[in-house]
Structures are given as C-alpha cells and as structure tokens.
N, C-alpha and C positions, 0 to 999 in steps of 0.2 A: 514787579508788583509794587504799588505805592504803599507806603507805611502810613500809620495813623498820624504820625508827626508831620509827614509831608502833606497829607490831606488837610490837616489843621492849618498848616502854613498857607496852603492854597486858598482856603476859606477866608483867612484873615488878610491876605495880600490884596491891597487896593489896586496895585499896578500890574497885576499878573496878566499876561496875554493868554493864559490858559483858562481864565475864569471870566464869564460874562456877567456883569452885574446890572441890575435895573431897579428903579425905584417903584415903578408901577407894574402891577400884574394885569392891567386892563388891556394892554396892547398885545394881543396874542400873535399878531403878524410879526412883531419885533422878535418874539421868542422863536418863531419858526425860522426866521432869517438867521438868528444866532445859532440855533441848533444845526442848521444846514452848514453854516460856515465852520462850526466846530467839527462836524462830521467830515467835511472836505479837507480841513487842515490835518486831520488825523487818520486819513484813509489808508495810509501805509503802516500804521502802528498796530501792533497786536492788541486786540480788545480783551479786557479782563473785567471781572465783576468786582465791584467794591460795594460793600454793604455799610451804610452809614446811618446811624439813628437820626431820624428827622428831628430837628430842633429849630424852633423859630429864631433862636439866637444867631444861627448861622445862615439864615436866608438873606437875600439882598436887603440893604438898609430900608427900613420902613419909613414912611413919611413921619411917623412919631419920633423915631430916632433922629432924623434930620432936623425936626423942630427943636429937639433937645440940643443938638450940636450948635445950631444957630443961636440959641439962647445962651449957651455957655461961651460962645465966641465973645460975648460982652464981658466975661470975667467969671471968677469962681462964685458958685452959688450953693446954698444948702438945698436939700431935697424939698423942704417946705417953701423956700423962695422960688424954686423952679415950678412947683405945683401951682403956687399962687399966680405967677406970671403966665402960666399956660392955662389957667382957669380949671385946674383939675383938683377935685376934692378927695377922691378915693386913693389913699396912700398905697394900698396893696396893688391896685391896677397900675398906678404910676411906676411903682418899683418893677413890676413884672413886664410892662410894655415899653418902658423908657430906659430906666436905670440898668437893669440886668442885661438887656441886649447890648447896650452901648459899652458896658464894662466887658462883656464877653467878646465883643469885637475889637477890643483894645482901643476904643475911641475916647473913653473918659476914664479917669482914675480918681480915687479918693485923695483928699489932701492929707488925711491922717490914716493911712492904711493899717497901721498897727492898732488902731482903735476904731474899728468899723462902725460901732454903735455910739460913738461920741456925739454929744449934743452940739459940738462945734464942727462936726463933719461937713465938709463941702466937697464939691466935685469940680474938676477942671478938665479941659481938653488935652488930649495927647498930641504929639507931633503928627501922628497918622490922621487924626481928625482935622487938624489944621490944614494939612495937605489936601484932604478930601474936600473941605469947604472951599479952598482956593480953586480946586478943579471944577466944582459945580457952579461957580459964580458966573 
C-alpha cells in the first residue's frame, strides 16, 4: 500500500516514470493514450484504492505557473513586480493561482522564508523549476 509520503513524492517528482504530466487538458486523446500505457505497464500489479483529496496545487502545471516560472527565470522578483510584468491587478487571485501552486509544487521559494510577510520578500526558482524549464525548451 502506498503511503501519503510516497504519494506526495510522486506528485512532486518531475522525472518519475510512474506519473504522466501534461500542460493542457484540451487534448483528451493524449490522456487516453497515457491511461492505456499506464494500465498496460501495471497489468501484473495488484490494484488498490487510494483516496486523495483533490487539490489544484497538485494537478499538472498550469499555463499560469509556467508563465510565472519563465518570468522568474530572469531573476528574483517581488509579488508586485511579478503581477505588474504579467499584467495582473488582483493580488488574491495572483497568490491563489500562481504563487501558492508554485510553492506547493516546490518550484519557487521565498528569499526571506523566516519573514513571509516582509515588504522586502521576493521569490526565486528552485533547482527543480530550473530543471523543468530546461526540459520544456
């Protein structure tokens, strides 16, 4: 039986051969192929049920998160600097749709983690994000 820790590691692992990731949900044919491939690979494995609370933070990287990563590839930026460059005015939406998912996936970190509400707070890419950006070039 898979543990919660093992499941979280699978969700965060960009290089796992056990997880299929995609940027777009528009191509349903691609999903069908991936599901079939997954089923064929594990046809001899005992099937078990895993109940995981659905969270948008653990879905495949959204286009929004990828935009954020590409922006931060240029260097450290504050939240307001990122919003300005992306043309986003609403702070809460930006935080919920860009910052929190990227932090939860281990793609960005705060430059002053001990003071999360500091006016000097900036964000930077992690090694995982840099590796991912190199992979999608």
